[in-house]
TORSEBA-153542 format. One record per atom (N, C-alpha, C): residue in one letter; x, y, z. Coordinates in steps of 0.05 Angstrom, whole numbers, padded with zeros to 5 digits, always signed. Layout:
AXYZ...
//
This chain:
M+00017-00024+00000M+00000+00000+00000M+00018+00025+00000N+00008+00045-00013N+00023+00071-00014N+00026+00081+00014P+00051+00087+00024P+00055+00097+00051P+00039+00122+00056A+00033+00138+00036A+00018+00163+00040A-00010+00157+00051L-00020+00133+00047L-00047+00127+00056L-00048+00125+00086N-00025+00123+00100N-00025+00122+00129N-00024+00150+00141M-00022+00170+00125M-00022+00198+00134M-00050+00207+00139P-00054+00225+00159P-00081+00236+00163P-00092+00249+00138L-00118+00245+00134L-00131+00255+00110L-00141+00283+00114A-00137+00300+00094A-00146+00328+00096A-00160+00335+00069A-00174+00357+00069A-00188+00366+00045A-00169+00371+00022T-00144+00375+00028T-00125+00379+00006T-00119+00353-00009D-00129+00330+00002D-00126+00304-00011D-00150+00297-00028F-00167+00317-00035F-00190+00313-00052F-00183+00322-00080Y-00191+00305-00100Y-00185+00310-00128Y-00210+00309-00144P-00219+00330-00158P-00244+00330-00173P-00244+00307-00193A-00267+00294-00195A-00270+00273-00215A-00284+00284-00239K-00272+00280-00262K-00284+00290-00287K-00302+00268-00298L-00327+00275-00302L-00347+00256-00311L-00352+00258-00341A-00361+00235-00351A-00366+00234-00380A-00386+00255-00389S-00405+00263-00372S-00425+00282-00379S-00413+00309-00386E-00390+00315-00374E-00377+00341-00380E-00367+00342-00409Q-00362+00319-00421Q-00354+00319-00449Q-00378+00315-00468T-00397+00299-00460T-00419+00292-00478T-00442+00311-00476G-00445+00324-00453G-00468+00341-00449G-00493+00326-00441T-00492+00299-00439T-00514+00283-00431T-00513+00277-00401V-00533+00287-00387V-00533+00285-00358V-00555+00267-00348V-00548+00247-00333V-00568+00230-00319V-00563+00233-00289N-00584+00238-00274N-00581+00243-00245N-00582+00217-00230A-00573+00218-00205A-00571+00194-00188A-00593+00195-00166M-00610+00176-00167M-00632+00173-00146M-00622+00154-00125S-00629+00160-00100S-00622+00142-00078S-00643+00142-00056V-00644+00120-00042V-00663+00116-00020V-00647+00106+00004D-00650+00119+00027D-00637+00111+00052D-00657+00093+00067V-00653+00067+00066V-00674+00049+00076V-00670+00045+00106E-00687+00060+00121E-00688+00058+00150E-00717+00063+00157D-00725+00054+00181D-00753+00059+00189D-00755+00084+00205Y-00780+00092+00210Y-00786+00118+00223Y-00773+00121+00250F-00770+00099+00265F-00760+00100+00292F-00729+00100+00293Q-00716+00098+00270Q-00687+00096+00269Q-00673+00122+00262V-00688+00143+00258V-00675+00168+00249V-00659+00180+00272S-00639+00195+00266S-00621+00207+00286S-00637+00226+00304A-00657+00239+00294A-00672+00258+00309A-00687+00245+00333F-00692+00219+00331F-00706+00205+00352F-00688+00189+00371E-00661+00191+00366E-00644+00172+00381E-00644+00178+00411K-00651+00202+00420K-00653+00207+00448K-00680+00200+00460H-00699+00193+00442H-00726+00187+00451H-00733+00157+00448I-00720+00143+00430I-00726+00115+00425I-00700+00099+00428R-00700+00081+00447R-00676+00064+00451R-00673+00043+00430R-00648+00037+00422R-00644+00016+00402R-00653-00011+00412E-00652-00015+00439E-00661-00040+00450E-00691-00044+00446D-00705-00023+00441D-00734-00025+00437D-00743-00027+00408W-00724-00026+00390W-00732-00026+00361W-00749-00050+00354D-00742-00073+00364D-00756-00098+00356D-00784-00099+00368T-00791-00081+00386T-00818-00081+00398T-00836-00062+00384L-00826-00046+00365L-00842-00026+00351L-00852-00036+00325P-00876-00026+00316P-00887-00034+00291P-00870-00024+00267C-00859-00043+00251C-00843-00035+00228C-00861-00030+00204R-00853-00009+00189R-00868-00002+00165R-00850+00000+00141V-00825-00006+00144V-00805-00002+00123V-00811-00020+00099E-00820-00044+00103E-00823-00062+00080E-00846-00052+00062R-00869-00046+00073R-00891-00037+00056R-00884-00011+00042N-00870+00007+00056N-00863+00033+00044N-00842+00029+00021T-00823+00011+00026T-00803+00006+00005T-00816-00007-00019D-00835-00025-00015D-00849-00037-00038D-00865-00015-00054R-00876+00004-00040R-00889+00026-00054R-00869+00042-00071I-00845+00046-00060I-00824+00060-00075I-00816+00044-00099L-00813+00018-00096L-00805+00001-00119L-00826+00004-00141Q-00851+00004-00134Q-00872+00007-00154Q-00871+00035-00167L-00866+00055-00151L-00864+00082-00161L-00841+00084-00182F-00819+00072-00176F-00796+00072-00195F-00803+00056-00220A-00817+00034-00216A-00825+00018-00239A-00844+00033-00257D-00862+00048-00246D-00882+00063-00261D-00868+00084-00278H-00845+00094-00269H-00831+00116-00283H-00806+00106-00297Q-00802+00080-00297Q-00778+00068-00310Q-00752+00081-00300A-00750+00084-00274A-00727+00096-00262A-00713+00075-00245K-00686+00077-00244K-00670+00060-00226K-00658+00077-00204S-00651+00064-00182S-00642+00078-00158S-00621+00061-00144T-00608+00074-00125T-00591+00060-00106T-00605+00060-00079F-00606+00036-00067F-00619+00033-00041F-00597+00029-00020F-00592+00049-00003F-00573+00046+00019F-00588+00034+00043V-00582+00009+00048V-00598-00007+00067V-00583-00011+00093L-00597-00008+00116L-00585-00015+00141L-00583-00045+00144G-00560-00054+00155G-00557-00083+00160G-00579-00094+00178W-00587-00078+00198W-00609-00086+00216W-00634-00092+00201I-00640-00075+00182I-00664-00078+00165I-00661-00103+00147A-00638-00106+00135A-00634-00128+00116A-00637-00155+00130E-00627-00158+00154E-00630-00183+00169E-00659-00190+00174R-00676-00170+00178R-00704-00176+00185R-00722-00177+00160Y-00713-00166+00138Y-00729-00165+00114Y-00712-00174+00089P-00702-00198+00090P-00685-00207+00068P-00700-00208+00041A-00725-00216+00042A-00741-00217+00017A-00743-00190+00004M-00746-00169+00021M-00747-00142+00010M-00721-00134-00004V-00699-00142+00009V-00673-00136-00003V-00670-00150-00030K-00679-00175-00032K-00678-00190-00057K-00696-00177-00078R-00719-00166-00070R-00737-00152-00089R-00723-00127-00100I-00708-00113-00084I-00693-00090-00093I-00674-00098-00115V-00659-00119-00110V-00638-00128-00129V-00652-00139-00154D-00673-00155-00151D-00686-00167-00174D-00699-00146-00192A-00705-00122-00181A-00717-00101-00197A-00696-00085-00212G-00670-00092-00208G-00649-00078-00223G-00637-00054-00209H-00643-00051-00184H-00632-00028-00169H-00606-00036-00156E-00590-00016-00149E-00565-00021-00135E-00569-00024-00105L-00556-00044-00094L-00557-00049-00065L-00531-00038-00053A-00534-00020-00034A-00511-00007-00021A-00515-00006+00009S-00494+00002+00023S-00494+00001+00053S-00500+00028+00065H-00516+00026+00087H-00522+00050+00103H-00512+00045+00132G-00493+00026+00135G-00484+00018+00161G-00504-00001+00174Y-00497-00012+00198Y-00514-00032+00209Y-00539-00021+00223S-00535-00003+00242S-00558+00006+00258S-00560+00036+00261H-00552+00050+00240H-00555+00079+00239H-00541+00094+00262V-00517+00084+00268V-00500+00098+00287V-00483+00119+00272R-00484+00143+00280R-00469+00164+00266R-00439+00160+00270V-00424+00165+00249V-00395+00159+00250V-00381+00176+00271I-00393+00199+00278I-00381+00216+00299I-00381+00202+00326H-00396+00181+00328H-00397+00166+00353H-00382+00140+00352Q-00365+00137+00331Q-00349+00112+00328Q-00320+00119+00325D-00303+00102+00335D-00274+00104+00329D-00268+00087+00305R-00243+00087+00296R-00236+00074+00271R-00242+00044+00273D-00236+00031+00295D-00241+00002+00297D-00271-00004+00296A-00287+00011+00311A-00316+00007+00312A-00328+00011+00284F-00318+00032+00271F-00329+00038+00244F-00322+00016+00224R-00297+00006+00225R-00289-00015+00208R-00306-00040+00212A-00311-00047+00238A-00327-00071+00244A-00355-00067+00234D-00366-00043+00236D-00393-00037+00228D-00397-00040+00198V-00379-00027+00182V-00383-00027+00153V-00376-00054+00141S-00357-00068+00154S-00350-00095+00144S-00373-00114+00149R-00384-00113+00173R-00407-00130+00180R-00430-00125+00161T-00437-00100+00156T-00460-00093+00139T-00455-00102+00111K-00431-00098+00100K-00425-00106+00073K-00429-00136+00070D-00419-00151+00089D-00422-00181+00088D-00452-00189+00089I-00467-00176+00106I-00496-00183+00108I-00510-00177+00082L-00506-00154+00071L-00520-00146+00046L-00511-00164+00023E-00486-00170+00021E-00476-00187-00001E-00487-00215+00001D-00489-00225+00026D-00499-00252+00029D-00529-00254+00022I-00544-00233+00029I-00573-00234+00024I-00578-00227-00005G-00565-00206-00015G-00571-00196-00042G-00558-00211-00064G-00536-00225-00058G-00522-00240-00078G-00507-00223-00099V-00502-00198-00092V-00488-00179-00110V-00466-00165-00094P-00445-00155-00108P-00425-00139-00094P-00437-00113-00083V-00429-00105-00060V-00437-00080-00048V-00412-00061-00048T-00413-00041-00064T-00390-00023-00067T-00395+00005-00057G-00420+00012-00051G-00427+00039-00042G-00434+00040-00013Y-00430+00064-00001Y-00436+00068+00028Y-00446+00096+00032R-00465+00099+00050R-00474+00126+00058R-00475+00126+00089A-00462+00145+00102A-00462+00147+00131A-00489+00156+00141A-00496+00147+00165A-00520+00156+00178A-00518+00186+00182S-00539+00200+00173S-00541+00229+00177S-00516+00244+00166Y-00504+00234+00145Y-00481+00248+00131Y-00460+00255+00152S-00453+00236+00169S-00436+00242+00192S-00407+00238+00187I-00398+00240+00162I-00369+00242+00156I-00364+00271+00148G-00344+00282+00162G-00337+00310+00157G-00308+00316+00164R-00302+00341+00168R-00274+00349+00171R-00260+00335+00195D-00275+00327+00215D-00263+00315+00239D-00259+00285+00239N-00271+00272+00218N-00268+00242+00217N-00265+00233+00188L-00249+00247+00173L-00244+00239+00145L-00229+00212+00143W-00217+00203+00166W-00205+00177+00166W-00224+00155+00158A-00250+00160+00161A-00270+00140+00154A-00270+00134+00124L-00262+00153+00108L-00261+00148+00079L-00238+00129+00073D-00216+00130+00087D-00195+00111+00083D-00204+00083+00091V-00219+00081+00113V-00229+00055+00122V-00248+00043+00101L-00264+00059+00089L-00283+00049+00068L-00267+00037+00045R-00246+00051+00037R-00230+00040+00015R-00217+00013+00023E-00207+00013+00048E-00193-00011+00057E-00212-00035+00060T-00238-00030+00064T-00257-00052+00067T-00272-00059+00041G-00262-00049+00019G-00272-00057-00007G-00294-00041-00019H-00300-00018-00007H-00320+00000-00019H-00307+00017-00041K-00322+00022-00062K-00311+00038-00084K-00320+00068-00083Y-00342+00072-00070Y-00351+00100-00068Y-00367+00104-00042S-00367+00129-00034S-00383+00138-00010S-00400+00162-00019S-00423+00165-00006S-00439+00189-00010S-00447+00198+00018S-00428+00209+00032S-00430+00213+00061S-00424+00242+00070I-00417+00259+00051I-00410+00287+00058I-00431+00305+00046Y-00441+00324+00062Y-00461+00343+00053Y-00448+00371+00055P-00441+00384+00033P-00426+00409+00035P-00443+00433+00041I-00457+00432+00063I-00473+00455+00073I-00468+00460+00102V-00478+00482+00112V-00478+00488+00141V-00505+00477+00152H-00503+00460+00173H-00526+00448+00185H-00520+00443+00214D-00540+00442+00231D-00535+00438+00260D-00528+00409+00267L-00534+00390+00249L-00528+00362+00255L-00505+00351+00238Y-00499+00362+00216Y-00479+00352+00198Y-00470+00374+00179G-00452+00367+00161G-00444+00386+00140G-00414+00393+00140M-00403+00396+00116M-00376+00404+00112M-00376+00423+00089P-00383+00449+00094P-00388+00468+00072P-00363+00473+00054E-00339+00467+00064E-00315+00472+00048E-00309+00449+00030A-00324+00427+00032A-00319+00404+00014A-00328+00411-00015P-00316+00397-00034P-00325+00401-00062P-00355+00395-00065R-00368+00408-00084R-00396+00404-00088R-00402+00380-00105H-00383+00372-00121H-00387+00349-00139H-00367+00327-00134A-00371+00304-00146A-00356+00280-00140A-00326+00285-00141F-00312+00273-00122F-00283+00276-00120F-00270+00251-00110W-00245+00247-00120W-00229+00225-00111W-00216+00232-00084V-00213+00211-00067V-00200+00214-00041V-00172+00203-00043R-00152+00218-00035R-00124+00211-00035R-00111+00213-00063E-00124+00199-00083E-00112+00198-00109E-00133+00191-00130P-00130+00200-00155P-00149+00192-00175P-00151+00161-00178G-00175+00151-00179G-00179+00122-00180G-00181+00109-00153G-00179+00124-00132G-00182+00112-00105G-00211+00110-00097L-00218+00118-00073L-00246+00119-00065L-00259+00145-00077L-00283+00142-00088L-00297+00165-00098L-00318+00174-00078E-00317+00199-00070E-00337+00211-00053E-00357+00227-00070V-00382+00221-00067V-00403+00234-00082V-00421+00250-00063P-00416+00276-00060P-00431+00292-00041P-00460+00295-00049I-00477+00300-00029I-00505+00307-00035I-00505+00334-00049T-00523+00337-00068T-00522+00360-00086T-00530+00386-00072T-00515+00407-00079T-00522+00434-00071T-00520+00452-00095V-00533+00475-00094V-00530+00495-00115V-00515+00519-00102E-00498+00531-00117E-00482+00553-00107E-00493+00580-00117L-00499+00597-00097L-00509+00624-00103L-00495+00644-00085N-00482+00664-00098N-00467+00685-00083N-00447+00673-00064G-00433+00651-00073G-00412+00640-00057G-00422+00621-00035R-00448+00617-00032R-00458+00599-00011R-00471+00575-00024H-00471+00552-00009H-00483+00527-00018H-00510+00524-00006F-00530+00519-00024F-00557+00515-00015F-00566+00487-00022P-00581+00474-00004P-00589+00446-00009P-00609+00443-00031C-00605+00423-00047C-00625+00415-00068C-00623+00385-00074G-00616+00370-00053G-00612+00341-00056G-00633+00323-00044G-00654+00335-00033G-00676+00317-00023G-00679+00318+00006G-00690+00297+00017G-00695+00295+00046G-00716+00315+00055G-00713+00324+00080G-00732+00343+00091G-00734+00369+00076Y-00713+00378+00063Y-00714+00402+00047Y-00733+00399+00024F-00736+00375+00013F-00754+00371-00009F-00783+00374+00000R-00788+00367+00025R-00815+00370+00035R-00821+00399+00044L-00799+00413+00051L-00802+00441+00061L-00803+00462+00040L-00785+00460+00020L-00783+00481+00000L-00802+00476-00024P-00808+00497-00038P-00826+00494-00062P-00814+00475-00082Y-00831+00460-00096Y-00821+00442-00116Y-00806+00457-00138A-00815+00481-00144A-00802+00498-00165A-00773+00502-00159W-00765+00503-00133W-00737+00507-00126W-00721+00483-00136Y-00731+00459-00132Y-00717+00435-00141Y-00715+00433-00171R-00737+00438-00184R-00737+00437-00213R-00717+00457-00225W-00716+00481-00213W-00697+00501-00223W-00668+00494-00216S-00663+00486-00191S-00635+00481-00183S-00623+00457-00196I-00638+00435-00198I-00628+00411-00211I-00624+00417-00241G-00643+00431-00253G-00640+00438-00281G-00615+00455-00286R-00610+00474-00268R-00587+00491-00270R-00561+00475-00269I-00560+00456-00250I-00535+00440-00247I-00531+00422-00271N-00553+00411-00282N-00551+00394-00306N-00542+00411-00330R-00555+00434-00335R-00550+00449-00359R-00526+00466-00359Q-00521+00480-00336Q-00499+00499-00335Q-00473+00486-00326E-00474+00468-00307E-00450+00455-00296E-00445+00428-00309L-00464+00418-00324L-00462+00391-00337L-00455+00370-00317Q-00467+00372-00293Q-00462+00353-00271Q-00488+00339-00264P-00487+00314-00256P-00510+00300-00245P-00517+00309-00217S-00542+00309-00210S-00550+00314-00183S-00554+00288-00168V-00550+00288-00142V-00555+00265-00125V-00579+00272-00108F-00599+00256-00109F-00624+00260-00094F-00628+00237-00075Y-00638+00243-00051Y-00643+00221-00032Y-00670+00226-00017F-00681+00204-00008F-00704+00206+00010F-00706+00179+00026H-00725+00177+00044H-00728+00154+00061H-00756+00142+00058P-00759+00116+00062P-00785+00104+00060P-00806+00116+00078W-00798+00124+00102W-00818+00135+00121W-00828+00162+00112E-00815+00175+00092E-00824+00201+00083E-00849+00200+00065I-00856+00176+00056I-00881+00174+00041I-00903+00161+00057D-00900+00162+00084D-00918+00148+00102D-00930+00167+00123P-00950+00182+00116P-00962+00201+00135P-00977+00187+00158Q-00983+00160+00155Q-00997+00146+00176Q-00979+00133+00196Q-00953+00138+00195Q-00934+00126+00213Q-00940+00134+00242P-00933+00118+00262P-00938+00126+00290P-00924+00152+00297R-00938+00169+00311R-00927+00195+00319R-00913+00193+00346Q-00890+00206+00348Q-00874+00205+00373Q-00883+00228+00391E-00884+00222+00417E-00891+00242+00437E-00866+00253+00450G-00868+00277+00460G-00846+00288+00476G-00823+00298+00461I-00826+00302+00434I-00804+00312+00418I-00807+00342+00414G-00785+00356+00409G-00786+00385+00406G-00799+00394+00380L-00806+00419+00379L-00820+00430+00356L-00803+00427+00331K-00777+00434+00333K-00760+00432+00309K-00759+00404+00298T-00756+00384+00316T-00755+00356+00308T-00782+00348+00296K-00803+00357+00308K-00830+00350+00298K-00834+00361+00269V-00826+00386+00265V-00829+00398+00239V-00812+00383+00218R-00787+00378+00225R-00768+00365+00207R-00779+00338+00198H-00790+00323+00216H-00797+00295+00210H-00824+00293+00197Y-00844+00309+00206Y-00871+00304+00197Y-00882+00324+00176L-00867+00345+00170L-00877+00365+00152L-00882+00353+00124N-00906+00357+00114N-00914+00351+00086N-00909+00322+00078L-00911+00303+00096L-00909+00275+00089L-00930+00267+00069S-00953+00278+00071S-00975+00271+00052S-00970+00280+00024R-00952+00299+00020R-00947+00309-00007R-00922+00297-00020M-00908+00281-00004M-00881+00271-00014M-00883+00253-00038E-00902+00234-00038E-00903+00215-00059E-00910+00228-00086S-00928+00246-00086S-00936+00260-00111S-00913+00278-00121R-00898+00290-00102R-00875+00306-00110R-00853+00288-00123L-00849+00265-00111L-00830+00246-00123L-00837+00238-00151A-00863+00232-00155A-00872+00225-00182A-00866+00247-00202R-00870+00271-00193R-00865+00294-00211R-00835+00296-00217L-00819+00292-00197L-00790+00293-00200L-00780+00272-00220L-00791+00248-00217L-00784+00226-00235L-00792+00232-00264R-00813+00247-00268R-00822+00254-00295R-00804+00276-00307D-00795+00295-00290D-00782+00319-00299D-00752+00315-00306F-00740+00294-00295F-00711+00290-00299F-00705+00260-00304R-00682+00255-00314R-00672+00227-00319R-00658+00217-00294W-00663+00192-00286W-00652+00182-00261W-00640+00154-00265D-00619+00148-00250D-00607+00121-00251D-00593+00116-00225R-00581+00092-00222R-00566+00083-00199R-00541+00100-00195M-00533+00102-00170M-00508+00117-00163M-00484+00105-00178D-00481+00078-00177D-00458+00066-00189D-00456+00071-00219R-00479+00070-00233R-00478+00074-00261R-00474+00103-00269V-00484+00121-00252V-00480+00150-00258V-00451+00158-00253F-00438+00147-00233F-00412+00157-00225F-00389+00137-00230L-00391+00113-00221L-00369+00094-00225L-00366+00086-00254G-00342+00087-00265G-00338+00081-00293G-00341+00104-00311R-00354+00126-00301R-00356+00150-00318R-00337+00172-00308A-00324+00166-00285A-00306+00186-00274A-00277+00180-00283E-00264+00201-00292E-00237+00198-00302E-00219+00189-00279G-00204+00168-00284G-00186+00156-00264G-00196+00131-00252T-00220+00122-00260T-00231+00097-00250T-00213+00074-00257Q-00208+00057-00238Q-00191+00033-00243Q-00208+00009-00249
//
């Protein structure tokens, strides 16, 4: 191994990845789903104990099946970042994802944020999850997304661990300012870590206005902001920057009938429950307005330096 890989990782070790779309002008965006249930979100981790997860009513399978049908109706493919905890309990669902032609990728085992793990714990977590998903899905798992985008300036070592454990890309950095996550100084578009052809990091998409990065990659912002903002910002990135956008959402976001949590703060309540009833129709509109495919097909193999 290159001795330089043992040195601490810094943002100066990021190298922009040149994509085929920059030469051809043909842009396909990357759709992704973070497969976790409503009680597993980071916002509830102080209110719902992990030891109680198995006692709660799970809704992830039915919601994921609705998403699979939505993608089939619009002839779109996606990457499903699945928790190992979910995969162990719903192996048939994982197989349906693969059988439908979508990419199976890792979201870690039980939605522990990387900021709460050291290098050894993180290595054990991602290795375990990769093995579980590959055993169930019968396909290689090369992609990873950290819980709550919890890789940033203080734990970039995690990107080295991902490469060492056989992952080819990560989508774990969000280049915005946020109270729970974010690395605003990170590149806005896909970049190599350490060296061209190494691990590819694919940040969640932002649009740059007046030197600031604004979110346009999905999640709660998609439920909060007007749809016109997303249509404009993704279109701008595709047409002016010739870059694909990365969009994400969760199965619980299309489920307004999910059990409601008591004793949570107003900010958490708004973030989690706002406009759930409008999410599915908005997604259908997004799928009609833009071209979408799996993360691996959009980025791996189309980035200059791929090995």
